[in-house]
C-alpha positions as a Markdown table, in Angstrom:
| # | Residue | x | y | z |
|---|---|---|---|---|
| 1 | Met | -34.9 | 53.5 | 38.3 |
| 2 | Ile | -36.7 | 51.6 | 35.4 |
| 3 | Gly | -39.0 | 54.6 | 34.9 |
| 4 | Ala | -36.1 | 57.0 | 34.6 |
| 5 | Ile | -34.3 | 54.7 | 32.2 |
| 6 | Ser | -37.4 | 54.3 | 30.1 |
| 7 | Ile | -37.9 | 58.0 | 29.7 |
| 8 | Leu | -34.2 | 58.4 | 28.7 |
| 9 | Val | -34.5 | 55.7 | 26.1 |
| 10 | Val | -37.6 | 57.4 | 24.6 |
| 11 | Leu | -35.7 | 60.7 | 24.5 |
| 12 | Leu | -32.7 | 59.0 | 23.0 |
| 13 | Ile | -34.7 | 57.5 | 20.1 |
| 14 | Ala | -36.6 | 60.7 | 19.5 |
| 15 | Ser | -33.3 | 62.7 | 19.5 |
| 16 | Tyr | -31.6 | 60.3 | 17.1 |
| 17 | Leu | -34.5 | 60.4 | 14.6 |
| 18 | Leu | -35.1 | 64.1 | 14.8 |
| 19 | Ser | -31.4 | 65.0 | 14.6 |
| 20 | Gly | -30.8 | 63.3 | 11.3 |
| 21 | Arg | -29.5 | 60.2 | 13.0 |
| 22 | Asn | -26.4 | 62.1 | 14.2 |
| 23 | Ile | -24.9 | 60.5 | 17.2 |
| 24 | Phe | -23.2 | 63.8 | 18.2 |
| 25 | Ser | -26.4 | 65.8 | 18.6 |
| 26 | Pro | -27.1 | 67.3 | 22.0 |
| 27 | Gly | -30.1 | 65.1 | 22.8 |
| 28 | Val | -28.4 | 61.9 | 21.7 |
| 29 | Leu | -25.3 | 62.6 | 23.8 |
| 30 | Thr | -27.2 | 63.6 | 26.8 |
| 31 | Ala | -29.7 | 60.7 | 26.8 |
| 32 | Thr | -27.0 | 58.2 | 26.0 |
| 33 | Ile | -24.6 | 59.2 | 28.8 |
| 34 | Phe | -27.2 | 59.2 | 31.5 |
| 35 | Ser | -29.1 | 56.1 | 30.4 |
| 36 | Phe | -25.7 | 54.2 | 30.2 |
| 37 | Cys | -24.8 | 55.3 | 33.7 |
| 38 | Leu | -28.2 | 54.3 | 35.1 |
| 39 | Leu | -28.1 | 51.0 | 33.3 |
| 40 | Cys | -24.8 | 50.2 | 35.0 |
| 41 | Phe | -26.5 | 50.3 | 38.3 |
| 42 | Val | -29.1 | 47.8 | 37.1 |
| 43 | Leu | -27.0 | 45.4 | 35.0 |
| 44 | Leu | -23.5 | 45.3 | 36.5 |
| 45 | Pro | -22.6 | 43.8 | 39.8 |
| 46 | Asn | -21.5 | 46.7 | 42.1 |
| 47 | Ser | -21.2 | 47.7 | 45.7 |
| 48 | Met | -22.9 | 51.1 | 45.3 |
| 49 | Pro | -26.1 | 51.8 | 47.3 |
| 50 | Pro | -29.3 | 52.2 | 45.4 |
| 51 | Leu | -30.1 | 55.6 | 44.0 |
| 52 | His | -32.8 | 57.7 | 45.7 |
| 53 | Glu | -35.7 | 59.7 | 44.2 |
| 54 | Gln | -33.7 | 62.9 | 44.4 |
| 55 | Cys | -31.1 | 61.8 | 41.9 |
| 56 | Leu | -33.5 | 59.9 | 39.6 |
| 57 | Phe | -36.0 | 62.7 | 39.5 |
| 58 | Gly | -33.3 | 65.3 | 39.0 |
| 59 | Ile | -31.7 | 63.4 | 36.1 |
| 60 | Thr | -35.1 | 62.8 | 34.5 |
| 61 | Leu | -36.1 | 66.5 | 34.9 |
| 62 | Trp | -32.7 | 67.8 | 33.6 |
| 63 | Ser | -32.7 | 65.4 | 30.6 |
| 64 | Thr | -36.3 | 66.1 | 29.6 |
| 65 | Cys | -35.9 | 69.9 | 29.8 |
| 66 | Phe | -32.5 | 69.9 | 28.1 |
| 67 | Ile | -33.3 | 67.5 | 25.3 |
| 68 | Leu | -36.7 | 68.9 | 24.4 |
| 69 | Ser | -35.5 | 72.5 | 24.3 |
| 70 | Ala | -32.4 | 71.4 | 22.2 |
| 71 | Leu | -34.7 | 69.6 | 19.7 |
| 72 | Leu | -36.9 | 72.7 | 19.4 |
| 73 | Thr | -34.0 | 75.1 | 18.9 |
| 74 | Gln | -32.1 | 73.0 | 16.5 |
| 75 | Ser | -35.2 | 72.6 | 14.3 |
| 76 | Phe | -34.9 | 76.2 | 13.0 |
| 77 | Thr | -32.6 | 77.5 | 10.3 |
| 78 | Tyr | -30.4 | 80.5 | 11.2 |
| 79 | Ser | -28.5 | 83.0 | 9.1 |
| 80 | Arg | -25.0 | 81.9 | 8.3 |
| 81 | Met | -21.8 | 83.6 | 9.3 |
| 82 | Pro | -18.6 | 84.0 | 7.1 |
| 83 | Lys | -17.2 | 80.5 | 6.9 |
| 84 | Lys | -13.5 | 81.0 | 6.0 |
| 85 | Ser | -10.8 | 81.5 | 8.6 |
| 86 | Ser | -7.8 | 83.7 | 8.0 |
| 87 | Thr | -4.7 | 81.6 | 7.0 |
| 88 | Ala | -2.4 | 84.3 | 8.3 |
| 89 | Ile | -4.0 | 84.2 | 11.8 |
| 90 | Val | -4.1 | 80.4 | 11.9 |
| 91 | Asp | -0.4 | 80.3 | 10.9 |
| 92 | Leu | 0.4 | 82.9 | 13.6 |
| 93 | Tyr | -1.4 | 80.7 | 16.1 |
| 94 | Phe | 0.8 | 77.8 | 15.1 |
| 95 | Trp | 4.0 | 79.6 | 15.6 |
| 96 | Leu | 2.8 | 81.1 | 18.9 |
| 97 | Ser | 1.9 | 77.6 | 20.0 |
| 98 | Leu | 5.4 | 76.3 | 19.3 |
| 99 | Leu | 6.8 | 79.2 | 21.3 |
| 100 | Cys | 4.7 | 78.1 | 24.3 |
| 101 | Val | 6.0 | 74.6 | 24.4 |
| 102 | Pro | 8.8 | 75.5 | 26.8 |
| 103 | Leu | 6.2 | 76.6 | 29.3 |
| 104 | Leu | 4.8 | 73.0 | 29.5 |
| 105 | Met | 8.3 | 71.6 | 29.6 |
| 106 | Arg | 9.2 | 73.9 | 32.5 |
| 107 | Phe | 6.1 | 72.9 | 34.4 |
| 108 | Ala | 6.9 | 69.2 | 34.0 |
| 109 | Tyr | 10.6 | 69.7 | 35.0 |
| 110 | Leu | 9.7 | 71.6 | 38.1 |
| 111 | Ala | 6.9 | 69.2 | 39.1 |
| 112 | Ile | 9.3 | 66.2 | 38.8 |
| 113 | Thr | 12.4 | 67.8 | 40.4 |
| 114 | Thr | 10.7 | 69.5 | 43.3 |
| 115 | Gly | 7.8 | 67.2 | 44.0 |
| 116 | Thr | 7.7 | 64.9 | 46.9 |
| 117 | Gly | 7.6 | 61.1 | 46.5 |
| 118 | Ser | 9.2 | 58.8 | 44.0 |
| 119 | His | 6.4 | 58.3 | 41.5 |
| 120 | Ile | 6.6 | 60.8 | 38.5 |
| 121 | Ala | 3.0 | 60.5 | 37.6 |
| 122 | Ile | 1.8 | 61.4 | 41.1 |
| 123 | Lys | 4.2 | 64.4 | 41.1 |
| 124 | Leu | 2.8 | 65.7 | 37.8 |
| 125 | Arg | -0.8 | 65.2 | 38.9 |
| 126 | Thr | -0.3 | 66.8 | 42.3 |
| 127 | Ala | 1.4 | 69.8 | 40.7 |
| 128 | Ala | -1.4 | 70.2 | 38.1 |
| 129 | Val | -4.1 | 70.2 | 40.7 |
| 130 | Glu | -2.5 | 71.9 | 43.7 |
| 131 | Gly | 0.3 | 74.0 | 42.1 |
| 132 | Leu | 4.0 | 73.5 | 42.0 |
| 133 | Pro | 5.8 | 72.6 | 45.2 |
| 134 | Asn | 7.9 | 75.8 | 45.1 |
| 135 | Gly | 4.8 | 78.0 | 45.6 |
| 136 | Glu | 4.1 | 78.8 | 42.0 |
| 137 | His | 0.5 | 78.3 | 41.0 |
| 138 | Glu | 0.4 | 77.0 | 37.4 |
| 139 | Pro | -3.2 | 77.4 | 36.2 |
| 140 | Tyr | -4.9 | 74.1 | 35.7 |
| 141 | Thr | -5.9 | 75.1 | 32.2 |
| 142 | Pro | -3.4 | 77.9 | 31.1 |
| 143 | Phe | -4.1 | 80.1 | 28.2 |
| 144 | Tyr | -1.7 | 78.4 | 25.9 |
| 145 | Tyr | -3.6 | 75.1 | 26.2 |
| 146 | Met | -6.7 | 76.9 | 24.8 |
| 147 | Leu | -4.5 | 78.3 | 22.0 |
| 148 | Trp | -3.3 | 74.8 | 21.3 |
| 149 | Ile | -6.9 | 73.4 | 21.1 |
| 150 | Ala | -8.1 | 76.2 | 18.9 |
| 151 | Thr | -5.1 | 75.8 | 16.5 |
| 152 | Tyr | -5.5 | 72.1 | 16.4 |
| 153 | Leu | -9.1 | 72.3 | 15.4 |
| 154 | Leu | -8.4 | 75.0 | 12.8 |
| 155 | Tyr | -5.8 | 72.7 | 11.1 |
| 156 | Leu | -7.8 | 69.5 | 11.6 |
| 157 | Lys | -10.8 | 70.9 | 9.6 |
| 158 | Asp | -8.5 | 71.2 | 6.6 |
| 159 | Ala | -6.2 | 68.2 | 7.1 |
| 160 | Thr | -5.8 | 66.2 | 3.9 |
| 161 | Lys | -3.3 | 63.7 | 2.6 |
| 162 | Thr | -1.0 | 66.6 | 1.6 |
| 163 | Lys | -1.9 | 69.0 | 4.4 |
| 164 | Trp | -1.7 | 67.1 | 7.7 |
| 165 | Arg | 1.6 | 67.7 | 9.3 |
| 166 | Arg | 0.6 | 70.8 | 11.3 |
| 167 | Ala | -2.6 | 69.1 | 12.4 |
| 168 | Val | -0.6 | 66.2 | 13.7 |
| 169 | Ile | 1.9 | 68.5 | 15.5 |
| 170 | Met | -0.9 | 70.4 | 17.2 |
| 171 | Gly | -2.7 | 67.2 | 18.1 |
| 172 | Leu | 0.5 | 65.9 | 19.8 |
| 173 | Leu | 0.8 | 69.2 | 21.8 |
| 174 | Val | -2.8 | 68.9 | 23.0 |
| 175 | Leu | -2.4 | 65.3 | 23.9 |
| 176 | Ser | 0.9 | 66.0 | 25.6 |
| 177 | Phe | -0.7 | 68.5 | 27.9 |
| 178 | Gly | -3.2 | 65.8 | 29.0 |
| 179 | Val | -0.3 | 63.3 | 29.6 |
| 180 | Val | 1.9 | 65.8 | 31.4 |
| 181 | Thr | -0.9 | 66.9 | 33.7 |
| 182 | Met | -2.0 | 63.2 | 34.0 |
| 183 | Ser | -5.6 | 64.3 | 33.2 |
| 184 | Lys | -8.0 | 61.8 | 31.8 |
| 185 | Thr | -10.4 | 64.7 | 31.1 |
| 186 | Phe | -7.9 | 66.4 | 28.8 |
| 187 | Val | -7.1 | 63.2 | 27.0 |
| 188 | Leu | -10.9 | 62.7 | 26.6 |
| 189 | Thr | -11.2 | 66.2 | 25.2 |
| 190 | Phe | -8.6 | 65.5 | 22.5 |
| 191 | Ala | -10.3 | 62.3 | 21.5 |
| 192 | Val | -13.9 | 63.6 | 21.4 |
| 193 | Met | -13.0 | 66.7 | 19.4 |
| 194 | Thr | -11.0 | 64.6 | 16.9 |
| 195 | Leu | -13.7 | 62.0 | 16.4 |
| 196 | Phe | -16.4 | 64.7 | 16.0 |
| 197 | Val | -14.5 | 66.8 | 13.4 |
| 198 | Leu | -13.5 | 63.7 | 11.4 |
| 199 | Phe | -17.1 | 62.4 | 11.6 |
| 200 | Gln | -18.5 | 65.8 | 10.5 |
| 201 | Arg | -16.1 | 65.7 | 7.5 |
| 202 | Lys | -17.3 | 62.2 | 6.7 |
| 203 | Ile | -13.7 | 60.8 | 7.0 |
| 204 | Ile | -14.8 | 58.3 | 9.6 |
| 205 | Ser | -18.0 | 56.5 | 10.2 |
| 206 | Thr | -19.9 | 55.3 | 13.4 |
| 207 | Arg | -18.0 | 52.1 | 13.3 |
| 208 | His | -14.7 | 54.0 | 13.5 |
| 209 | Ile | -16.1 | 56.0 | 16.4 |
| 210 | Val | -17.0 | 52.8 | 18.3 |
| 211 | Leu | -13.4 | 51.4 | 17.8 |
| 212 | Gly | -12.0 | 54.8 | 18.9 |
| 213 | Ile | -14.1 | 54.7 | 22.1 |
| 214 | Leu | -12.8 | 51.2 | 22.9 |
| 215 | Val | -9.2 | 52.3 | 22.4 |
| 216 | Leu | -9.8 | 55.5 | 24.4 |
| 217 | Met | -11.3 | 53.4 | 27.3 |
| 218 | Val | -8.2 | 51.2 | 27.4 |
| 219 | Gly | -6.0 | 54.2 | 27.3 |
| 220 | Leu | -7.8 | 56.0 | 30.2 |
| 221 | Val | -7.8 | 52.8 | 32.3 |
| 222 | Gly | -4.1 | 52.4 | 31.7 |
| 223 | Met | -3.5 | 56.1 | 32.5 |
| 224 | Gln | -5.4 | 55.7 | 35.8 |
| 225 | Phe | -3.2 | 52.8 | 37.0 |
| 226 | Val | 0.0 | 54.6 | 35.9 |
| 227 | Arg | -1.2 | 57.7 | 37.8 |
| 228 | Tyr | -1.8 | 55.8 | 41.0 |
| 229 | His | 0.9 | 53.2 | 40.5 |
| 230 | Thr | -1.4 | 50.2 | 41.0 |
| 231 | Ser | -1.8 | 46.9 | 39.2 |
| 232 | Val | -4.4 | 46.4 | 36.5 |
| 233 | Asp | -6.7 | 43.6 | 37.6 |
| 234 | Gly | -10.4 | 42.9 | 37.6 |
| 235 | Glu | -11.1 | 44.2 | 41.1 |
| 236 | Asn | -9.2 | 47.5 | 40.5 |
| 237 | Val | -10.9 | 48.1 | 37.1 |
| 238 | Ser | -14.3 | 47.5 | 38.8 |
| 239 | Ser | -13.5 | 50.0 | 41.6 |
| 240 | Met | -12.3 | 52.6 | 39.0 |
| 241 | Phe | -15.6 | 52.1 | 37.1 |
| 242 | Glu | -17.7 | 52.6 | 40.2 |
| 243 | Leu | -15.7 | 55.7 | 41.2 |
| 244 | Tyr | -15.7 | 57.6 | 38.0 |
| 245 | Val | -19.0 | 56.4 | 36.4 |
| 246 | Met | -21.4 | 55.7 | 39.2 |
| 247 | Ala | -20.3 | 57.4 | 42.4 |
| 248 | Asn | -21.3 | 60.9 | 41.1 |
| 249 | Phe | -25.0 | 59.9 | 41.2 |
| 250 | Asn | -24.8 | 58.7 | 44.8 |
| 251 | Ala | -22.9 | 61.8 | 45.7 |
| 252 | Phe | -25.8 | 64.0 | 44.3 |
| 253 | Asp | -28.2 | 62.1 | 46.6 |
| 254 | Thr | -26.4 | 63.6 | 49.6 |
| 255 | Leu | -27.0 | 67.2 | 48.6 |
| 256 | Lys | -29.7 | 69.5 | 50.0 |
| 257 | Pro | -31.5 | 71.9 | 47.6 |
| 258 | Cys | -31.2 | 75.7 | 48.0 |
| 259 | Thr | -28.4 | 75.5 | 50.5 |
| 260 | Ala | -26.0 | 78.0 | 48.9 |
| 261 | Glu | -24.8 | 80.6 | 51.3 |
| 262 | His | -25.1 | 83.4 | 48.8 |
| 263 | Trp | -27.7 | 83.8 | 46.0 |
| 264 | Gly | -26.6 | 81.9 | 42.9 |
| 265 | Glu | -23.0 | 81.5 | 44.1 |
| 266 | His | -22.4 | 78.3 | 42.2 |
| 267 | Val | -24.1 | 79.1 | 38.9 |
| 268 | Phe | -22.9 | 82.7 | 38.8 |
| 269 | Arg | -19.5 | 82.1 | 40.2 |
| 270 | Leu | -17.9 | 84.4 | 37.6 |
| 271 | Tyr | -19.9 | 87.3 | 38.9 |
| 272 | Tyr | -18.5 | 86.7 | 42.4 |
| 273 | Val | -15.0 | 86.4 | 41.0 |
| 274 | Leu | -15.2 | 89.7 | 39.2 |
| 275 | Thr | -16.8 | 91.7 | 42.0 |
| 276 | Asn | -14.4 | 90.3 | 44.5 |
| 277 | Lys | -11.3 | 91.0 | 42.3 |
| 278 | Leu | -12.6 | 94.6 | 41.6 |
| 279 | Gly | -13.1 | 95.2 | 45.3 |
| 280 | Leu | -16.8 | 95.7 | 44.9 |
| 281 | Ser | -17.7 | 92.8 | 47.2 |
| 282 | Gly | -16.2 | 91.0 | 50.1 |
| 283 | Ile | -17.8 | 87.7 | 49.2 |
| 284 | Glu | -15.2 | 85.1 | 48.2 |
| 285 | Pro | -16.1 | 83.0 | 45.1 |
| 286 | Ile | -16.5 | 79.3 | 45.8 |
| 287 | Asn | -13.7 | 77.0 | 45.1 |
| 288 | Pro | -14.2 | 75.2 | 41.7 |
| 289 | Ile | -12.7 | 72.1 | 43.3 |
| 290 | Leu | -15.8 | 70.9 | 45.1 |
| 291 | Pro | -15.9 | 69.5 | 48.6 |
| 292 | Trp | -15.1 | 65.8 | 49.1 |
| 293 | Ile | -17.6 | 63.4 | 50.6 |
| 294 | Phe | -17.0 | 59.8 | 51.6 |
| 295 | His | -20.4 | 58.2 | 50.9 |
| 296 | Pro | -20.2 | 55.6 | 49.5 |
| 297 | Val | -16.6 | 56.3 | 48.2 |
| 298 | Ala | -14.4 | 59.4 | 48.3 |
| 299 | Thr | -15.5 | 61.7 | 45.5 |
| 300 | Asn | -16.0 | 65.4 | 44.8 |
| 301 | Thr | -18.1 | 65.1 | 41.6 |
| 302 | Tyr | -21.9 | 65.4 | 41.7 |
| 303 | Thr | -23.1 | 65.3 | 38.1 |
| 304 | Val | -24.0 | 68.4 | 36.0 |
| 305 | Leu | -27.0 | 69.1 | 38.4 |
| 306 | Tyr | -24.8 | 70.2 | 41.3 |
| 307 | Pro | -24.7 | 74.0 | 40.9 |
| 308 | Phe | -28.3 | 74.4 | 39.8 |
| 309 | Phe | -29.7 | 72.2 | 42.6 |
| 310 | Leu | -27.6 | 73.8 | 45.4 |
| 311 | Asp | -28.5 | 77.3 | 44.3 |
| 312 | Phe | -32.2 | 77.0 | 43.2 |
| 313 | Gly | -33.4 | 73.4 | 43.8 |
| 314 | Tyr | -35.5 | 71.5 | 41.2 |
| 315 | Pro | -36.7 | 74.8 | 39.5 |
| 316 | Gly | -33.0 | 75.6 | 38.9 |
| 317 | Ile | -32.5 | 72.2 | 37.3 |
| 318 | Ala | -35.4 | 72.8 | 35.0 |
| 319 | Leu | -34.6 | 76.4 | 34.1 |
| 320 | Phe | -31.0 | 75.9 | 33.3 |
| 321 | Gly | -31.7 | 72.6 | 31.5 |
| 322 | Val | -33.9 | 74.7 | 29.2 |
| 323 | Leu | -31.4 | 77.5 | 28.8 |
| 324 | Leu | -28.4 | 75.2 | 28.1 |
| 325 | Gly | -30.6 | 73.0 | 25.9 |
| 326 | Cys | -31.5 | 76.0 | 23.8 |
| 327 | Gly | -27.9 | 77.1 | 23.6 |
| 328 | Thr | -26.5 | 73.8 | 22.5 |
| 329 | Gly | -29.4 | 73.3 | 20.1 |
| 330 | Trp | -28.7 | 76.6 | 18.5 |
| 331 | Leu | -25.1 | 75.8 | 18.2 |
| 332 | Tyr | -25.8 | 72.3 | 16.8 |
| 333 | Ser | -28.2 | 73.9 | 14.2 |
| 334 | His | -25.4 | 76.0 | 12.9 |
| 335 | Cys | -23.2 | 72.9 | 12.9 |
| 336 | Lys | -25.8 | 71.1 | 10.8 |
| 337 | Gln | -25.5 | 73.9 | 8.2 |
| 338 | Asn | -21.8 | 73.0 | 8.0 |
| 339 | Glu | -20.6 | 76.4 | 9.2 |
| 340 | Glu | -16.9 | 76.0 | 9.8 |
| 341 | Phe | -16.6 | 78.1 | 13.0 |
| 342 | Phe | -19.6 | 76.4 | 14.6 |
| 343 | Val | -18.4 | 73.0 | 13.7 |
| 344 | Leu | -15.2 | 73.6 | 15.6 |
| 345 | Leu | -17.0 | 75.3 | 18.5 |
| 346 | Tyr | -19.4 | 72.5 | 18.8 |
| 347 | Ala | -16.5 | 70.0 | 18.8 |
| 348 | Tyr | -15.2 | 71.8 | 22.0 |
| 349 | Phe | -18.6 | 71.8 | 23.7 |
| 350 | Cys | -19.2 | 68.1 | 22.8 |
| 351 | Val | -16.8 | 67.3 | 25.6 |
| 352 | Leu | -19.0 | 69.2 | 28.1 |
| 353 | Leu | -22.0 | 67.2 | 26.9 |
| 354 | Val | -20.2 | 63.9 | 27.2 |
| 355 | Thr | -19.0 | 64.6 | 30.8 |
| 356 | Gln | -22.4 | 65.7 | 32.1 |
| 357 | Tyr | -22.6 | 62.6 | 34.2 |
| 358 | Asn | -19.5 | 63.7 | 36.1 |
| 359 | Gly | -19.8 | 67.4 | 36.7 |
| 360 | Glu | -20.9 | 70.8 | 35.4 |
| 361 | Ala | -18.5 | 72.8 | 33.2 |
| 362 | Phe | -20.7 | 75.2 | 31.3 |
| 363 | Phe | -21.0 | 77.8 | 34.1 |
| 364 | Thr | -18.2 | 76.6 | 36.4 |
| 365 | Asn | -15.6 | 77.2 | 33.7 |
| 366 | Leu | -17.5 | 80.1 | 32.1 |
| 367 | Ala | -14.4 | 82.3 | 32.0 |
| 368 | Gly | -12.4 | 79.6 | 30.3 |
| 369 | Asn | -15.2 | 78.9 | 27.8 |
| 370 | Ile | -15.4 | 82.6 | 26.9 |
| 371 | Lys | -11.7 | 82.8 | 26.4 |
| 372 | Phe | -11.7 | 79.8 | 24.1 |
| 373 | Ile | -14.6 | 81.2 | 22.1 |
| 374 | Leu | -12.7 | 84.5 | 21.6 |
| 375 | Val | -9.5 | 82.7 | 20.6 |
| 376 | Leu | -11.4 | 80.5 | 18.1 |
| 377 | Leu | -13.4 | 83.4 | 16.7 |
| 378 | Leu | -10.5 | 85.7 | 15.9 |
| 379 | Pro | -9.4 | 84.0 | 12.7 |
| 380 | Tyr | -13.0 | 84.4 | 11.4 |
| 381 | Leu | -13.1 | 88.2 | 12.0 |
| 382 | Thr | -10.3 | 89.1 | 9.7 |
| 383 | Ile | -11.9 | 88.5 | 6.3 |
| 384 | Pro | -14.6 | 90.9 | 5.0 |
| 385 | Val | -18.0 | 89.3 | 4.3 |
| 386 | Lys | -17.9 | 90.7 | 0.7 |
| 387 | Lys | -14.6 | 89.0 | 0.0 |
| 388 | Ile | -15.9 | 85.6 | 1.2 |
| 389 | Ala | -19.0 | 86.0 | -1.0 |
| 390 | Gln | -16.8 | 86.6 | -4.0 |
| 391 | Gln | -14.8 | 83.5 | -3.1 |
| 392 | Asp | -17.9 | 81.4 | -2.8 |
| 393 | Ala | -19.2 | 82.8 | -6.1 |
């Protein structure tokens, strides 16, 4: 344990110094989140069993491959893309977003009126995860939510003292989706994206981010107890912390490498979805909601290592650590060059980096990630490069 933490601390310091002291760089986020979680096992009183070599070696291998490849890739300078978005397309996104509001209101109404039980928060959460009680299957992340995120980011990047109203409206829509679905992840998504964009624009400093994180933690804890209708006390807060921060590591220790039934069925889930839908294969894609275990507590999250380890073992952890490290390093390098599109795209992927300790969302939600990239990219494809060059001149 101490050896793994020591390696992570060294990687954290190196990433911080080599990334221009930017706390949002891929290496800093990765090393920080894993070292923080492991330190919790050492420093905080808890009832969790000790971590085994499988988890500690896996985390160390992943972090080393990911961070070193990210640092290498982000050290290069890449050609810039057009940096101005189309005002007309962004405005169209705004009005389309408002037209989609009744869809969320309808979902909330049906979940509350047709759900079982007396607690509204439980009804909303159950409907978000399992579908509406009347048999309708509302997607957990419907397309309009991606539209709202993209539109929010597009307005947030230009928000000023005189141009802030639409950014606030879109921010409220994004946040309302997290509240209606009672999803801490969606609330976290809103917070991380907002903090990153404002930090990149130099509107807030590291001190503001620390304060924002503290407020966010209080909000997420409160949301948890509202969702499960329990009282907020020291014992419950401790149990929540163990469940959502520490149990993922113990859960990973229960896995066996290379035990996937079909080759790459977790990492390449999208391939199995497409071939099955097109009738080219009878193999059913795996359920993105992972199987539950009850050791030491009930959980179905296994850290970011889950798909790579189950499909390909430790070599898979190393290989995909390098690939995703290179990808995020390349993205961050464009972000350092202050390219507007890449700043907003990296704000979205920051959330995936922050939640690595919990689960894998790069490949598991690959279809959703591709959809979001296309939605965000469209406003940047409508202005000719020559026109932008003339504007810059």
